[in-house]
C-alpha positions as CSV (number, residue, x, y, z in Angstrom):
1,M,-91.1,-175.7,71.5
2,S,-89.8,-172.2,71.5
3,L,-87.0,-171.6,68.9
4,T,-84.5,-171.2,71.4
5,T,-85.1,-174.5,72.9
6,I,-85.1,-176.2,69.0
7,A,-81.5,-174.5,68.1
8,R,-80.2,-175.5,71.7
9,V,-81.5,-179.3,71.0
10,V,-80.0,-179.6,67.5
11,G,-76.8,-177.4,68.2
12,G,-77.8,-174.6,65.8
13,H,-78.1,-170.6,66.2
14,L,-80.8,-168.3,65.0
15,A,-81.1,-166.3,62.1
16,D,-83.5,-163.5,61.0
17,V,-85.5,-164.5,64.0
18,L,-87.4,-161.4,65.7
19,D,-89.1,-163.5,68.3
20,P,-86.8,-166.1,69.7
21,S,-89.9,-167.2,72.2
22,A,-92.0,-168.1,68.8
23,E,-93.1,-171.7,68.9
24,V,-93.3,-174.8,66.6
25,T,-96.5,-176.4,67.1
26,E,-97.2,-178.2,63.9
27,P,-95.4,-181.3,62.6
28,A,-92.3,-181.0,60.2
29,V,-92.7,-180.6,56.3
30,F,-89.7,-180.9,53.6
31,D,-92.2,-179.4,50.7
32,S,-93.1,-175.9,51.3
33,R,-96.5,-176.5,49.9
34,D,-97.2,-178.7,52.8
35,A,-96.4,-175.5,55.4
36,V,-98.9,-174.8,57.9
37,P,-99.1,-172.0,60.7
38,G,-96.9,-173.4,63.1
39,S,-94.9,-175.8,61.3
40,L,-91.1,-176.6,60.7
41,F,-89.8,-176.6,57.2
42,L,-86.4,-178.4,56.6
43,A,-84.4,-177.0,53.8
44,L,-83.1,-180.3,52.2
45,Q,-80.3,-180.4,49.6
46,G,-81.7,-182.7,47.1
47,Q,-80.0,-184.0,43.7
48,H,-81.8,-181.5,41.6
49,V,-83.9,-179.2,44.2
50,D,-82.2,-177.2,47.1
51,G,-85.0,-176.7,49.6
52,H,-83.1,-173.4,50.6
53,A,-85.0,-171.8,47.6
54,Y,-88.3,-172.6,49.2
55,A,-87.9,-171.4,52.7
56,E,-89.2,-168.3,52.1
57,A,-92.5,-169.7,50.5
58,A,-92.7,-172.0,53.5
59,V,-92.7,-168.7,55.8
60,N,-94.9,-167.2,54.0
61,K,-97.4,-170.2,54.4
62,G,-97.3,-170.1,58.1
63,A,-93.9,-171.8,59.1
64,T,-92.4,-170.7,62.2
65,T,-89.0,-171.3,61.2
66,A,-86.7,-173.3,58.7
67,L,-84.1,-175.3,59.5
68,V,-81.1,-174.1,57.1
69,T,-77.4,-174.6,56.8
70,R,-77.3,-171.0,55.8
71,A,-79.3,-167.8,56.4
72,V,-82.0,-167.3,53.9
73,G,-83.5,-164.1,54.9
74,V,-86.4,-165.4,57.0
75,P,-86.4,-166.8,60.4
76,A,-84.3,-170.0,60.5
77,I,-82.1,-172.4,62.6
78,V,-78.8,-172.5,61.2
79,V,-76.8,-175.8,61.5
80,D,-74.2,-177.4,60.0
81,D,-76.1,-180.9,58.5
82,V,-80.2,-180.4,58.3
83,L,-80.7,-183.9,58.4
84,D,-78.5,-184.7,61.3
85,A,-79.8,-181.8,63.1
86,F,-83.8,-183.3,62.4
87,G,-82.7,-186.4,63.5
88,R,-81.4,-185.0,66.8
89,L,-84.9,-183.5,67.1
90,G,-86.6,-186.4,66.6
91,Q,-84.5,-188.2,69.2
92,Y,-85.3,-185.5,71.9
93,L,-88.7,-185.5,71.3
94,L,-89.1,-189.1,72.2
95,N,-86.6,-189.1,74.9
96,G,-86.7,-185.5,76.4
97,G,-90.3,-186.1,77.8
98,F,-92.5,-184.7,75.1
99,S,-93.9,-188.3,74.2
100,R,-95.1,-191.2,76.6
101,A,-95.6,-193.1,73.1
102,R,-94.5,-196.6,73.1
103,V,-92.5,-197.2,69.8
104,V,-93.2,-200.2,67.6
105,A,-90.6,-200.6,64.8
106,V,-91.1,-202.4,61.6
107,T,-88.8,-203.6,59.0
108,G,-88.4,-206.3,56.4
109,S,-87.7,-207.0,52.7
110,A,-91.3,-206.6,51.9
111,G,-94.8,-206.4,53.4
112,K,-93.6,-203.7,55.9
113,T,-95.9,-201.0,54.5
114,S,-98.7,-203.3,55.0
115,T,-97.8,-204.7,58.3
116,K,-97.5,-201.0,59.4
117,D,-100.9,-200.2,58.4
118,F,-102.5,-203.3,60.0
119,I,-100.7,-202.5,63.2
120,A,-102.0,-198.8,63.2
121,Q,-105.5,-199.9,63.0
122,V,-105.5,-202.8,65.5
123,L,-103.6,-201.1,68.3
124,P,-105.8,-199.5,71.0
125,G,-105.8,-195.7,72.0
126,R,-104.0,-193.0,70.0
127,V,-101.5,-194.1,67.1
128,V,-99.4,-191.8,65.3
129,A,-98.0,-194.2,62.0
130,T,-95.6,-193.7,59.3
131,P,-97.1,-191.8,56.4
132,Q,-96.7,-193.9,53.0
133,S,-93.3,-195.3,53.2
134,F,-91.2,-192.5,55.1
135,N,-89.1,-195.3,56.4
136,N,-85.8,-193.1,56.4
137,G,-83.3,-190.5,58.1
138,I,-86.1,-187.7,56.9
139,G,-89.5,-189.9,57.2
140,L,-88.8,-191.2,60.8
141,P,-88.1,-187.9,62.6
142,L,-90.7,-186.4,60.6
143,T,-93.4,-189.1,62.0
144,I,-92.4,-188.5,65.3
145,T,-93.0,-184.9,65.0
146,M,-96.6,-185.7,64.0
147,A,-97.3,-187.3,67.5
148,T,-98.6,-185.3,70.4
149,T,-98.3,-185.9,74.5
150,D,-101.0,-188.0,74.6
151,T,-99.8,-190.3,71.8
152,D,-99.8,-194.1,73.0
153,Y,-98.2,-195.7,70.1
154,L,-96.1,-194.9,67.4
155,V,-95.6,-197.0,64.7
156,L,-92.4,-196.5,62.7
157,E,-91.4,-198.2,59.3
158,M,-87.7,-198.7,59.2
159,G,-85.9,-199.0,55.9
160,A,-82.2,-200.0,55.0
161,R,-80.3,-199.9,52.0
162,H,-76.9,-200.4,54.1
163,I,-75.8,-202.5,57.0
164,G,-75.9,-199.7,59.7
165,D,-78.6,-197.8,58.5
166,I,-81.5,-199.3,60.9
167,A,-78.8,-199.0,63.9
168,E,-78.9,-195.4,63.1
169,L,-82.7,-195.0,62.9
170,T,-82.9,-197.1,66.2
171,K,-80.9,-194.5,67.9
172,I,-83.6,-191.9,67.3
173,A,-86.3,-194.0,68.0
174,P,-85.5,-196.9,70.3
175,P,-87.9,-199.6,69.7
176,D,-90.3,-200.8,72.5
177,I,-91.5,-203.3,70.2
178,S,-89.8,-204.8,67.0
179,V,-91.3,-206.5,64.0
180,I,-89.4,-208.1,61.3
181,T,-91.5,-209.2,58.2
182,N,-89.0,-211.4,56.1
183,V,-85.7,-211.4,54.8
184,G,-86.0,-211.7,50.7
185,T,-84.1,-210.3,47.6
186,A,-85.3,-206.6,47.6
187,H,-82.0,-204.7,47.2
188,V,-80.1,-207.8,47.1
189,G,-77.6,-206.1,44.5
190,E,-76.5,-203.5,47.0
191,F,-76.5,-205.5,49.8
192,G,-74.5,-208.4,48.1
193,G,-76.7,-211.4,49.6
194,R,-79.5,-212.5,51.6
195,E,-77.0,-212.9,54.7
196,N,-76.2,-209.3,54.8
197,I,-79.9,-208.2,54.2
198,A,-80.6,-210.3,57.3
199,Q,-77.5,-208.7,59.2
200,A,-79.1,-205.3,58.4
201,K,-82.5,-206.1,59.3
202,G,-81.7,-207.7,62.3
203,E,-80.1,-204.6,64.0
204,I,-83.9,-203.7,64.9
205,V,-84.3,-206.3,67.3
206,E,-80.5,-206.0,68.4
207,A,-81.7,-202.4,69.6
208,L,-84.5,-203.9,72.0
209,R,-83.8,-203.4,75.8
210,T,-84.8,-206.5,78.0
211,D,-88.1,-205.5,78.7
212,G,-88.8,-205.2,74.9
213,L,-90.4,-207.7,72.3
214,A,-89.0,-209.0,69.0
215,V,-92.3,-210.1,66.7
216,L,-90.4,-212.6,64.4
217,N,-91.5,-214.4,61.6
218,A,-91.4,-218.3,62.1
219,D,-91.5,-219.1,58.4
220,D,-88.7,-217.2,57.7
221,P,-85.2,-219.2,58.7
222,F,-83.6,-215.9,58.6
223,V,-85.9,-214.1,60.5
224,R,-86.3,-217.1,63.1
225,A,-82.6,-217.1,63.7
226,M,-82.8,-213.3,65.0
227,D,-84.0,-214.6,68.0
228,Q,-80.6,-215.1,69.1
229,R,-79.5,-211.4,68.5
230,T,-81.7,-210.1,70.9
231,K,-82.2,-209.1,74.5
232,G,-86.0,-208.9,74.6
233,R,-88.7,-211.4,75.0
234,V,-89.7,-213.3,71.5
235,V,-93.0,-213.9,70.0
236,T,-93.2,-215.8,66.5
237,Y,-96.0,-215.9,64.0
238,G,-96.6,-217.4,60.8
239,L,-98.2,-220.8,59.3
240,A,-95.6,-222.8,61.0
241,E,-97.0,-225.1,63.8
242,N,-94.6,-224.0,66.3
243,A,-95.6,-220.1,65.6
244,I,-97.1,-218.8,68.8
245,V,-99.6,-216.6,66.5
246,R,-100.9,-218.7,63.8
247,A,-103.2,-219.0,60.9
248,T,-105.1,-221.9,60.1
249,D,-108.0,-223.1,57.8
250,I,-106.7,-220.4,55.2
251,E,-109.4,-219.6,52.2
252,I,-109.1,-216.9,49.6
253,D,-111.9,-215.7,47.9
254,G,-112.6,-214.5,44.6
255,Q,-111.7,-211.1,45.5
256,G,-108.3,-212.3,46.4
257,Q,-108.9,-211.6,50.1
258,A,-107.7,-214.4,52.9
259,S,-109.8,-215.9,55.6
260,Y,-108.3,-217.8,58.1
261,T,-108.6,-218.9,61.8
262,L,-106.2,-216.8,64.2
263,T,-104.7,-219.0,66.8
264,T,-103.2,-217.8,69.8
265,P,-102.3,-219.5,73.4
266,E,-105.4,-217.5,74.4
267,G,-107.8,-218.8,71.9
268,S,-109.0,-218.5,68.5
269,A,-111.3,-216.6,66.4
270,R,-112.1,-216.2,62.6
271,V,-110.7,-213.5,60.4
272,H,-111.6,-211.9,57.0
273,L,-109.2,-209.5,55.4
274,Q,-110.1,-206.4,53.5
275,F,-106.6,-206.5,51.9
276,R,-106.0,-208.4,48.8
277,G,-103.5,-211.3,48.3
278,D,-102.4,-214.1,50.7
279,V,-99.3,-212.1,51.2
280,Q,-101.3,-210.2,54.0
281,I,-101.8,-213.2,56.2
282,P,-98.5,-213.1,57.7
283,N,-98.4,-209.2,57.7
284,S,-101.6,-209.3,59.9
285,L,-100.2,-211.9,62.1
286,A,-97.6,-210.0,62.9
287,A,-99.8,-207.1,63.8
288,A,-101.9,-209.5,65.7
289,A,-98.8,-210.5,67.7
290,V,-98.2,-206.5,68.4
291,A,-101.9,-206.2,69.6
292,R,-101.7,-209.2,71.8
293,E,-98.7,-207.6,73.5
294,A,-100.9,-204.3,74.2
295,G,-103.4,-206.4,75.9
296,L,-106.4,-207.2,73.3
297,D,-108.1,-210.7,73.5
298,V,-108.3,-213.0,70.4
299,D,-111.7,-211.9,69.6
300,Q,-110.8,-208.1,69.5
301,I,-107.7,-208.6,67.6
302,A,-109.8,-210.7,64.9
303,A,-112.5,-208.1,64.7
304,R,-109.9,-204.9,64.1
305,L,-108.2,-206.8,61.7
306,S,-111.4,-207.8,59.6
307,E,-112.0,-203.9,59.9
308,A,-108.9,-202.7,58.9
309,L,-108.4,-201.1,55.4
310,P,-105.2,-200.8,53.0
311,R,-104.1,-197.2,53.9
312,S,-101.1,-197.0,51.6
313,R,-101.3,-196.1,47.9
314,W,-100.5,-198.8,44.8
315,R,-100.0,-201.9,46.9
316,M,-102.7,-203.8,45.5
317,E,-105.0,-200.5,45.2
318,T,-107.9,-202.0,43.6
319,T,-110.7,-200.2,41.6
320,T,-113.4,-201.4,39.2
321,R,-114.0,-199.0,36.4
322,A,-117.7,-197.9,35.3
323,D,-117.2,-200.5,32.4
324,G,-116.5,-203.4,34.9
325,V,-112.8,-203.5,34.2
326,T,-110.8,-204.0,37.5
327,I,-107.6,-202.3,37.9
328,V,-105.1,-203.5,40.3
329,N,-102.5,-201.2,41.1
330,D,-99.6,-203.0,42.8
331,A,-96.9,-200.8,41.4
332,Y,-95.5,-199.2,44.5
333,N,-92.5,-201.4,44.0
334,A,-91.2,-204.9,43.3
335,N,-88.8,-207.8,43.8
336,P,-89.0,-211.4,42.8
337,D,-90.9,-212.7,46.0
338,S,-93.5,-210.0,45.9
339,M,-94.1,-210.2,42.0
340,L,-94.8,-213.7,42.7
341,H,-97.5,-213.2,45.5
342,S,-98.8,-210.4,43.4
343,L,-99.2,-212.9,40.5
344,D,-100.9,-215.4,42.8
345,A,-103.3,-213.1,43.9
346,L,-104.1,-212.0,40.4
347,A,-104.6,-215.7,39.5
348,A,-106.8,-216.1,42.6
349,M,-109.2,-213.3,41.9
350,T,-110.0,-214.9,38.3
351,K,-109.8,-218.5,39.4
352,G,-113.1,-219.9,38.4
353,Q,-114.7,-216.7,37.7
354,D,-115.7,-215.8,34.2
355,Q,-113.0,-213.4,33.9
356,R,-109.7,-212.8,32.1
357,S,-106.6,-212.4,34.0
358,V,-104.1,-209.5,32.4
359,A,-100.9,-209.1,34.2
360,V,-98.8,-205.9,33.1
361,L,-95.2,-206.3,34.4
362,G,-91.9,-204.1,34.6
363,G,-88.9,-204.6,35.5
364,M,-87.4,-205.0,39.1
365,N,-84.5,-202.8,40.1
366,E,-81.3,-203.6,42.4
367,L,-80.9,-207.4,41.8
368,G,-77.0,-207.1,40.6
369,D,-75.8,-210.1,39.1
370,D,-79.1,-212.5,39.5
371,A,-81.2,-209.6,37.6
372,R,-81.5,-211.8,34.1
373,T,-82.2,-215.0,35.8
374,A,-84.6,-213.6,38.4
375,H,-86.6,-211.8,35.5
376,E,-86.8,-215.0,33.6
377,D,-87.9,-216.9,36.6
378,I,-91.1,-214.5,36.7
379,G,-91.9,-214.8,33.1
380,R,-91.8,-218.7,33.4
381,Y,-93.8,-218.2,36.7
382,A,-96.4,-216.2,34.9
383,A,-96.5,-218.3,32.1
384,G,-97.3,-221.3,34.5
385,L,-100.1,-219.6,36.3
386,G,-102.0,-219.9,33.0
387,L,-103.1,-215.9,32.8
388,D,-105.0,-214.7,29.9
389,Q,-102.7,-212.0,28.8
390,I,-99.1,-210.8,29.9
391,I,-98.1,-207.5,28.7
392,L,-94.1,-206.6,29.5
393,V,-93.2,-203.0,29.6
394,G,-89.9,-201.6,29.1
395,G,-86.3,-202.4,28.2
396,D,-83.8,-205.4,28.7
397,E,-85.7,-206.6,31.8
398,A,-89.2,-206.8,30.1
399,G,-87.5,-208.9,27.3
400,W,-85.9,-211.6,29.9
401,M,-89.2,-211.9,31.2
402,Q,-90.8,-212.3,27.9
403,E,-87.8,-215.2,27.2
404,G,-89.0,-217.1,30.4
405,V,-92.8,-216.9,29.5
406,R,-91.6,-218.5,25.9
407,E,-89.4,-221.2,27.6
408,A,-92.2,-222.0,29.9
409,G,-94.7,-222.6,26.8
410,G,-96.5,-219.3,27.0
411,T,-97.1,-215.8,25.0
412,A,-96.4,-212.8,26.0
413,V,-96.4,-209.2,24.4
414,H,-93.3,-206.7,25.0
415,L,-93.7,-203.1,24.8
416,P,-91.2,-200.3,24.9
417,D,-92.9,-197.7,26.9
418,Q,-96.1,-197.1,28.7
419,E,-97.5,-194.8,26.1
420,T,-97.6,-198.2,23.7
421,A,-99.1,-200.0,26.4
422,L,-101.7,-197.6,27.3
423,E,-102.8,-197.8,23.5
424,L,-102.8,-201.5,23.6
425,L,-104.7,-202.1,27.0
426,N,-107.5,-199.3,26.1
427,T,-107.8,-202.0,22.9
428,I,-108.0,-205.2,24.7
429,L,-109.6,-204.7,28.0
430,Q,-113.3,-205.9,28.0
431,P,-115.3,-205.8,30.8
432,G,-114.7,-207.8,33.7
433,D,-111.3,-208.1,33.2
434,V,-108.7,-207.9,36.0
435,A,-105.7,-206.0,35.3
436,L,-102.7,-205.9,37.4
437,F,-99.7,-203.5,37.3
438,K,-96.6,-204.4,38.8
439,A,-93.1,-203.2,38.7
440,S,-90.1,-201.5,41.0
441,R,-90.9,-197.8,41.5
442,G,-88.3,-196.6,39.4
443,N,-90.6,-197.7,36.3
444,Q,-93.5,-195.3,37.6
445,L,-95.9,-198.2,36.1
446,Q,-98.4,-196.7,38.6
447,Q,-98.9,-193.9,36.2
448,L,-100.1,-196.3,33.7
449,A,-102.7,-198.1,35.9
450,D,-103.6,-194.3,36.9
451,A,-104.0,-193.2,33.4
452,L,-106.6,-196.1,32.9
453,L,-108.9,-195.0,35.7
454,K,-109.1,-191.6,33.9
455,P,-112.5,-190.6,31.9
456,T,-113.8,-193.9,30.2
457,P,-111.1,-195.0,27.6
458,P,-112.2,-195.6,24.2
459,A,-114.2,-198.9,23.5
460,A,-112.4,-201.7,22.3
461,G,-112.5,-201.7,18.4
């Protein structure tokens, strides 16, 4: 698109532009270090950093122009609000004839990124999917700019922290297929209850046209009830006997990977997942329902699910060190539901094996008045699994988990920070151990897991 066209679409004007016909030919970026010849740089105003200060660096790296709120001395399109203007650009790219892609929109309290990764790998044709968890007003239109005129499917993850957030995202990218994984307790403190979370997540199926498809988790009563909120067709998935796309004959191996029989109205086939944790079963079933809508038969779907690999970092990311210690980095984020699933996966990976299970846990954020009870519950649950070692890192939240462990008759070590935790882990980990790292993103526990993968740590004393 030429700069003149972009300015018209976003309601801005050109500044310091010598050639209005110059074209943006590459995806947008918001980090000047990612700029390439032909890209569009977004000068976003953050809490600590003003992107306008980096517009010149982006243009020097080849960016055709910057989207700004004030002239910055390099070719730019000046608008009142960069984020709002970028949303209008994304909407235009999808609805202005530039893309023929069908939009698959995915949301849920947990599992939406893994579900998105499954869907992106099972769909036929050319697929563009949300990178990492770019699921807000910046990441969604940014993903749209990654699509080309021959993209068949655009798989977009949509997140929400407030009622109305997803409704706004679906205005930018109206979905053809909407997928809801679950309604859990993530951000429950901000939403004020699961009913409000359900209200927010359900906006993704309300946006469907009559020819659209809602893919709903039959095992979650909040999600199942959303069939009343859409004009589109409904396909359910899950373990429930009345689910249209089901998993039966489930087995979990010593690596925490699930096998099951994928059952659909058209037939059944065996699936063996490369992802770890039984929580990946419903995530993969949601992808199967989407692939079925795309015209794949059950054997094709099962084969693609079995070949799919985790694409997003810090989600049950499993690495075995040279000394035989296995690090399971699941520290991208955490809530009570995902914490339980991760602990179950750890227990499954070491059950009946000559391996020790080590859970390294941090706090769960945004739980509001339920925070203390939720952390104590996790502590009790971890103790009940009979794990070999429980290490709790951080402040009050870690202390609450320790109280839960003690109440259940277990023992846990509570450490104040990652430095002391790293020192202890370097001392106690032995060949064959499996160590899980899980906490909310704000705790940055993935850094501790990564530190243990750096050059061989000191041998146990």
